Phi, psi and omega in degrees: 000321185296319180297317178298316180296318179301320178297316179297316180295319179300315178296318179298316179298316180296317181297310184289309184288317184292325185263308190254351193228012176279122187233133175251131185236133176277126183248022181149214184289314185225353182282136176231137183228143178258131175245129179265141175240126181241122177262121175270107185293154184296328179287342180273317188257350177223165168275095189291348178267354180289153180273354174215167188301110174235111179268147174268081189299321179296320179292317177303317180295320178293319178296317178300320178298316179297315181297328181298342179279343182278133185247000179271187177284134188217136170244131176252145176224125176250144176286175183266328179049221183289356176275340183234318187300313180298320180291317178300321178290314180304318182266004179054040185295338178293333187243343182213157179278130175214106187298317180291325176296319178296316180296312182297317180294313179302312181297325180291314181292331175296325179300315178297314180300319178297321177297317181294313179298318180299319179293318178299315179298320179301330181262013173089005178277131183279060186280143176217134181285136173246116186276108181300328180301327181255006181232002185225140174232136178243165171225116184053041176084358180253134180295126175245343180208133175215139184287071182293322181301321179294318178297319178298317178298319177300312179300315182297337182254017171092003178279158171246100179294137178237106178263173181204159173297139188202172167272132180230167179285144180227128184303320183264322186263359184077308172219162173207169178269126172256105180292143174298338178289335182269343184296321181304329180300317179289324181292343178297340182279359180287000000 
C-alpha cells in the first residue's frame, strides 16, 4: 500500500506544485528563490462526505512523512472537509452572519489543522499553524488583507507555515468562508 500511496502523493505534489503553486520571489538585486505551496485537498485528508469531522489520520501521517523529505521553502494549506463544510452549511455561513456558527466552524477546522501540524512535527517538519481568522480580512468574500509579511518571515527563519480553509472576518458581511483553494493566490505575493 505504501508504494502505491507514494506514487499518488508524488503525482499530487507535481500537479499542485507544478501547475498552481510554483512561485518565484525576488529577494534583492539578483537572488531568486522558489517557494512551493502544497494544498492538501479535503478528499485526501478527510472523509469529505461525513457529517462531522473525520480525519484520515494514517494518510495524514503518510503525507507528513513524504513532506519531511522536502528541504526547500514550503507553505502548506489544508482544506476543511468534513471539519468545516457540514457546519458552514448547517449555519448557512455562505449567505448569512451567524456568530455561533462562525465560532463552531472555526474551532472545528482548527482541530483538523492541529492534527496535520502535529503529524508534521512528529516527522521533523518545522510546521506552525497560521490561523486565517486572525490574519485575513475580506470584503464581500474577497481577500483584501493577509499577513503576508509574517508568513515570509516564518519561511525565512525555517518554519513551514500551515494555513487552512476557515471562517474569516469580512468588512461588509461580518464573516465569510475563505476556501483553502483561494489561499494560494494571496501567498503568491510572498
